C-alpha positions in Angstrom: 96.6 -86.2 71.9 98.0 -83.3 72.8 101.9 -83.0 73.3 103.7 -80.4 75.5 107.2 -78.9 75.5 108.3 -76.4 78.2 111.3 -74.3 77.8 113.1 -71.3 78.7 113.9 -72.5 82.5 117.6 -71.8 83.9 119.4 -70.0 86.3 118.9 -66.6 87.2 119.5 -64.1 90.3 117.1 -63.0 92.6 115.5 -60.2 91.2 115.8 -61.4 87.6 113.1 -62.7 85.2 112.5 -65.4 83.1 110.0 -66.6 80.5 108.9 -69.8 79.9 107.2 -71.3 77.0 104.8 -74.3 76.4 104.7 -75.7 72.8 101.8 -77.8 72.2 101.4 -79.9 69.2 98.6 -82.8 68.3 95.1 -82.3 68.5 95.7 -78.3 69.7 92.2 -77.1 68.1 90.5 -78.1 71.1 92.7 -76.9 73.8 90.6 -74.5 76.2 92.9 -74.0 79.1 96.4 -74.0 79.7 98.1 -74.0 83.5 101.4 -73.6 84.9 102.2 -76.0 87.9 105.5 -76.0 89.8 107.0 -78.6 92.2 109.8 -78.0 94.6 112.3 -80.7 95.9 110.5 -82.1 98.9 107.2 -80.4 98.1 104.0 -81.0 96.6 103.0 -79.8 93.1 101.3 -76.8 92.9 99.2 -74.6 90.8 101.0 -71.1 89.7 98.6 -70.0 87.0 95.8 -70.7 84.6 94.2 -69.1 81.7 91.0 -70.0 80.0 90.3 -69.8 76.1 88.2 -66.8 77.1 91.8 -65.4 78.6 90.6 -65.5 81.9 93.6 -65.7 84.4 94.0 -66.5 88.0 97.3 -67.0 90.0 98.5 -68.5 93.1 98.9 -65.6 96.0 102.8 -66.1 96.1 103.2 -65.1 92.5 100.4 -62.4 91.8 101.7 -59.2 90.7 105.0 -60.8 89.6 103.9 -63.4 87.1 102.1 -63.4 83.8 100.6 -66.1 82.2 99.3 -65.8 78.6 98.7 -67.6 75.4 99.2 -67.4 71.8 96.7 -69.9 70.0 98.1 -69.3 66.7 101.5 -70.4 67.7 99.9 -73.0 70.0 102.1 -71.8 72.6 101.4 -70.5 76.3 103.7 -68.5 78.3 104.8 -67.7 81.8 106.8 -64.2 82.3 108.3 -64.4 85.8 109.6 -61.2 87.2 111.2 -60.1 90.3 112.1 -64.0 90.9 112.8 -65.1 94.5 114.7 -68.2 95.8 111.6 -69.7 96.7 110.2 -69.7 93.2 112.9 -72.2 92.7 111.4 -75.6 91.1 110.3 -77.6 88.2 108.0 -75.8 86.4 105.2 -77.9 84.4 102.6 -76.8 81.5 99.2 -78.5 81.6 96.9 -78.0 79.0 93.1 -79.2 79.2 91.6 -80.5 76.1 87.8 -81.5 75.2 88.5 -84.6 74.1 91.8 -85.9 75.4 91.7 -84.4 79.1 94.8 -83.1 80.7 98.4 -83.2 79.3 101.6 -82.4 80.9 104.6 -81.6 79.6 108.1 -82.8 81.0 109.1 -80.0 82.9 111.9 -77.2 82.9 113.8 -76.3 85.8 113.8 -72.8 87.4 116.4 -72.1 89.9 116.7 -68.6 91.6 119.8 -67.9 93.1 120.6 -65.3 96.2 
């Protein structure tokens, strides 16, 4: 089992920055990928960014150049640095971890609200 807890969300003005954290516990020794997703009211959940165990990354076109995904395996934590935030970034952000044995695990999400 893997348990994930997101933190770092909040209210920020357009153009500002936030850093989200995803703390993992449980069977963390076999996590090979971490992803961030988001879901805005009335919309489907969408992929924001992923990072592999080899530190390969990919990003949604809408956040490329503004967001950076990273991980610190020693701390069992993933991060999403969000810069130049826009009102359309407003959503609940969810962390996902792919585990070799347990498959995908999800956190409860953290709210990000960007005001204009």
